[in-house]
N, C-alpha and C positions, 0 to 999 in steps of 0.2 A: 776156862776159869774166869773169863770176863763176865761181868754182870750185864743183864739185859739193859738196865738203865744207863750203863756206860756206853753201850752201842747207840742208844737213842740220843744221848748227849753229844756224841761225836757226829751223828747225822745232822743234828741241829746246827752245830758249829760249822759244818760243811755246806750249809745252804748257800752261803755267799760264793762258794767255789763251784757248786754243781748246777746252779740255775742261772738263766741268762741275764746279763747286764745290758745287752744291746736290745734295740727295738725289734719286736716280732709281731706278725699278724696271725691271729688265731681265727680260723673259719669254723663256725660251729652251728649246731642244731640246738635250739632252745625249746623247752616245753615246760609249762606249769599248769596245775589244776588245783581245785579246792575240793576237799572231801569233808563233809560234816563228821564230827567225832563219833566213833563207835558205829559207823554205818559203812556199807560197801559202796555207796553211791558217790559220784563226784560231779562237779559242775565246772563251767568256765575253762574248758580245755583250750589252751592257747599254744600255738606252735609258731616258731620264727626261725629264720636264717639270719645269723648275726656275724659280724666281723669285729673282732676285738683287737685294738692296737695297744699292746702292752709295751711300755718303754723301758722295761727292765726291772729286775727285783730291787734295784737300789732306789727306785722312784716310788712316790706315794701313789698307790693303786687308785685311790678314790679321786684324786685331784689331777692325775696325769694320764690315766688310761682313757682311751676313747672307744666308744661303741657305736657301730653303725648297724642299723637294722635293714636288711636287704628285702625281707619279706615277712609279713605277719598275717596269720589267719586264725580264725576260730573254727572249731570243729562243729559243723551244723547238726550233728547227731547227738550232741551233748547239751544239756540245758545251760542257758546263759543267764546269770544274775549279775548285771553290771554293778549293782550297789556293793557287791563283795570285792570289787576291784579297787576300792578306795585305798589311799595310802595309809600307812600306820600313823595314827595321830596321838597315840597314848591314852585315848579316851574312848572313842567309838570302835577302834580296831587296834589291838595291842597284843604283844607277847607278854604274858604275866611275869613280873619281876625282872623284866629286861628293858633297859632304856635304849630303845632303838627307834630311829625315825628315818625312813627312806621312802623315796618316791615310787619305787617299784620292786617287784620280786627279784629281778635280775641283779640289782645292786645288793640286795640282801643275800642272794646266793653267793656272789663273789666275796662278800664280807666273811663268809664262813669257810674260806680257804686259809687255814693257819700257816701254810707253807709260804704262800705268796705274801701274806701279811704278817710275817713272823716277828716283825719289830714293834707291832702295835697290839693293843688289846682287841681280841676278836670276840670270843664267847666263853661263857662258863663251861667247864672249869679250866679250859685251856689258857684263858687270859692272854698274856703276852707269851707267845710260843717260845721265844728265845730264853725267857727268864723263869716262867712259872710252870710250864707243862710237866717237866719231870718231877718237880717237887710236889705237885698236886695229885700224882697218881702212883699206883704201885704196878711194877712191871715184872713179867716173867716170860721165859722162852716158851714158845709154842712148838716151833719146828724150824728146820732148815730145808729150803726147797730151791728150785732154780727158776729164774726168769730170763729168757733169751740166753740160755746156757751159762748164766752167771749165778753163783750161789747167793741166796738171799736169806736174811733172818726174818722170821715171822715172830713178832713179839706181841703179846697180849698185855693189856693194862686195864685197870679198874679203879673205881673210887665209890665211896658211899658218903653222902652228905645229908645231915639232918638240919633243916632250916626251922628251928623252933619258933622263930618270930612269925613265920607264915604257916606254921603247922604243916610243913611239907617235908617229904623225903625224896632224895634223888639218888639214883644208882647209875653209874657210868660203866660201860663196857666198850672196849675198843681194840683195834688191831692196827699195828704199824708194820709195814714191810720195807726192809732196808737192804740195799745192795751191799754185799761183802767186799766188793771191789772199790766202789767210789764212795760208799756210805751215803748214797743219795736215798731219799725217801721216795719209794715207788708207789705205795698205797697207804692210805690213811682212812680208817673207818672209826666212827665215833657215834655212840648211841646213848642217849639219856632217857631213862624211864622215870616216872615220878608218881608219887601218891600225894595228892593235895586235896583240900576241901572241895574244890570245884571240878577236879579232873584226875583220873588215874589212867596211866598208859604211857605210850611213847611220846616224849616231849620234843626230842630232837634226834635226827638221824642223818649223818653225813657220810658220804662215800666219795673219795676222790682218788685219782690216779695220775701219775706223771710218767711220760715216756721219754726214752733217750733219743736224741737226734743230734748228730755231730758232737757228741760228748757233753751236751747240755740237756737238761730235762725240762720238758714243756707239758703244760696241762693237757691231759687226754680226755678226762671227763670229771664232772663235779655234780653230785646229786645231793639235794637237801630236802628234808621233811621237817617243817617246824610247826608246832602247835600255836594257834593264836585265838584270841577271843574277839568276837564281832558282836 
């Protein structure tokens, strides 16, 4: 009888209990590349081995988290255009209608984890995950399945937004998977497609997963596709 949105609300309230408050080291593989819109080609394939020192979910991710790059390499079989690697400056390289300024793609990637950054504004239309997420979307049950022998709720959500000022339409489709035992968020998928005067297609696509380790949940993977103008 419980509503899907009530389960999501409970999972958000349980973030402080389910995710680590102590310092942890995350060893990861990082990759990014650039693909011109509406083409199958891609450029600037970069791969790296990184170590991320996260001091806990109660700390500010952007000011307290430390990142060490152990190895960096370009793929020699993929075309390199170094001019495309410039930082987002709001003029020569920018994400339309989004006020974001960051030195590199890795920091932008981490900014799109609404669970780790649940107390601050992240991206449209999640905004502040703690306060805005459930009120900005419609939720419905998709299924009940099992992850590591624990029943989980698979909940879908969606939203339609008409931006008359910029003559644009945005459609959001997503899925959130929540443990029935701990009410921890295990997976979060979020896709925005748009119809605008300059571009129609996928605008943003996020996929992330958290895994249980000693009764706390740690980032397992985070994937981001974002559209930008250069």
